[in-house]
C-alpha positions as CSV (number, residue, x, y, z in Angstrom):
1,M,113.3,-239.6,11.5
2,F,110.1,-239.6,13.7
3,G,110.8,-243.2,14.9
4,K,114.0,-242.1,16.7
5,F,112.5,-239.0,17.8
6,F,109.7,-240.6,19.5
7,G,111.7,-243.4,20.7
8,K,114.1,-241.2,22.8
9,K,110.9,-239.2,24.0
10,V,109.3,-242.6,25.1
11,A,112.5,-243.9,26.8
12,S,112.8,-240.6,28.7
13,A,109.2,-240.8,29.7
14,K,109.7,-244.4,31.0
15,V,112.7,-243.2,33.0
16,E,110.8,-240.3,34.4
17,L,107.8,-242.5,35.4
18,K,110.1,-244.8,37.1
19,R,111.7,-242.0,39.2
20,V,108.1,-240.7,39.9
21,E,106.8,-244.2,40.9
22,N,109.6,-245.1,43.5
23,R,110.0,-241.6,44.9
24,D,107.5,-242.1,47.7
25,L,109.3,-245.1,48.7
26,M,112.7,-243.5,48.6
27,E,111.4,-240.4,50.7
28,A,109.7,-242.9,53.2
29,I,112.9,-244.9,53.8
30,I,114.9,-241.8,54.1
31,G,112.7,-240.0,56.3
32,G,111.7,-243.0,58.6
33,C,115.5,-244.1,58.9
34,L,116.3,-240.1,59.8
35,L,113.7,-240.2,62.3
36,V,115.0,-243.3,64.1
37,S,118.4,-241.5,64.0
38,A,117.4,-238.3,65.6
39,A,115.3,-240.3,68.5
40,D,118.5,-240.1,70.7
41,G,118.9,-236.4,70.0
42,E,121.5,-236.4,67.4
43,I,121.8,-237.6,63.8
44,E,125.4,-238.9,63.6
45,K,127.4,-239.0,60.3
46,E,127.9,-242.6,60.5
47,E,124.1,-243.1,60.4
48,T,123.6,-240.7,57.3
49,A,126.4,-242.6,55.6
50,K,124.9,-246.0,56.3
51,L,121.6,-244.7,55.1
52,D,123.2,-243.3,51.9
53,Q,124.7,-246.6,51.2
54,L,121.6,-248.6,51.9
55,V,119.4,-246.6,49.5
56,R,122.0,-246.6,46.8
57,S,122.4,-250.5,47.0
58,N,118.4,-250.8,46.6
59,P,117.9,-251.7,42.8
60,R,114.6,-249.8,43.1
61,L,116.0,-246.6,44.3
62,S,119.6,-246.5,43.0
63,H,118.5,-244.4,39.9
64,F,117.8,-241.7,42.1
65,G,121.6,-240.8,42.4
66,N,122.2,-237.3,43.7
67,E,118.6,-236.9,44.8
68,I,119.2,-239.5,47.5
69,T,121.9,-237.2,49.1
70,A,119.5,-234.3,48.5
71,T,116.8,-236.0,50.4
72,I,118.9,-236.9,53.3
73,T,120.2,-233.3,53.5
74,R,116.4,-231.9,53.4
75,F,115.2,-234.3,56.1
76,T,118.3,-233.8,58.4
77,E,117.8,-230.0,58.0
78,Q,114.2,-230.3,58.9
79,L,114.6,-232.4,61.8
80,E,117.4,-230.2,63.1
81,A,115.7,-226.8,62.5
82,G,112.5,-228.0,64.2
83,F,112.0,-231.8,65.3
84,R,108.2,-231.7,65.2
85,V,108.0,-230.0,61.7
86,G,110.6,-232.4,60.5
87,R,108.9,-235.5,62.2
88,M,105.5,-234.2,60.7
89,N,106.9,-234.2,57.2
90,I,108.4,-237.5,57.5
91,L,105.3,-239.1,58.8
92,R,103.3,-237.7,55.9
93,E,105.9,-239.4,53.3
94,I,105.4,-242.7,55.3
95,E,101.6,-242.2,55.1
96,D,102.1,-242.5,51.3
97,I,103.2,-246.0,51.2
98,K,101.4,-247.4,54.2
99,N,98.8,-249.1,52.1
100,D,101.4,-251.2,50.1
101,P,102.5,-253.8,52.3
102,K,105.8,-254.6,50.7
103,E,106.8,-250.9,50.9
104,A,106.0,-250.6,54.5
105,E,108.0,-253.8,55.1
106,E,110.9,-252.3,53.3
107,V,110.7,-249.0,55.1
108,F,110.5,-250.9,58.5
109,V,113.5,-253.2,57.8
110,N,115.6,-250.2,56.9
111,M,114.5,-248.4,59.9
112,L,115.7,-251.3,62.0
113,T,118.8,-251.6,60.0
114,I,119.8,-247.7,60.9
115,A,118.8,-248.1,64.5
116,E,121.2,-251.3,64.7
117,A,124.0,-249.5,63.0
118,D,125.8,-248.5,66.1
119,G,125.5,-252.0,67.6
120,E,122.4,-251.6,69.8
121,I,118.7,-250.2,69.5
122,E,118.3,-247.4,71.9
123,P,115.1,-247.2,74.0
124,A,114.3,-243.7,72.3
125,E,114.6,-245.4,69.0
126,Q,112.2,-248.3,69.9
127,K,109.2,-245.8,70.4
128,Y,108.9,-245.4,66.4
129,W,108.3,-248.9,65.8
130,K,104.7,-248.5,67.2
131,K,104.0,-245.7,64.8
């Protein structure tokens, strides 16, 4: 009886730990990609759809499910409501992963992928690579 109860609790705790563990990466990727998308003055639906597809196809992040869409919406609304405030919040999310070279690389490559989604990288988008 207790074995089943504790077994379910342990499994549930492992799932939740995995979510917490990769949440910073998910938020940094989404935020960084939206920052690049917004660099030309507009976040296009094609860019957010591509971003959603990218994150959902990532085995480390796919378990977030609807939270992916909610995070895209949250950051998009922040950037549209006040670009500087949105940028500040996103840069803080990126700051969370900067000490892990593999995660930082993953954020960077995803940002490049979104920037190239429309066939070219705009000069306004390029300035975010330096940051």
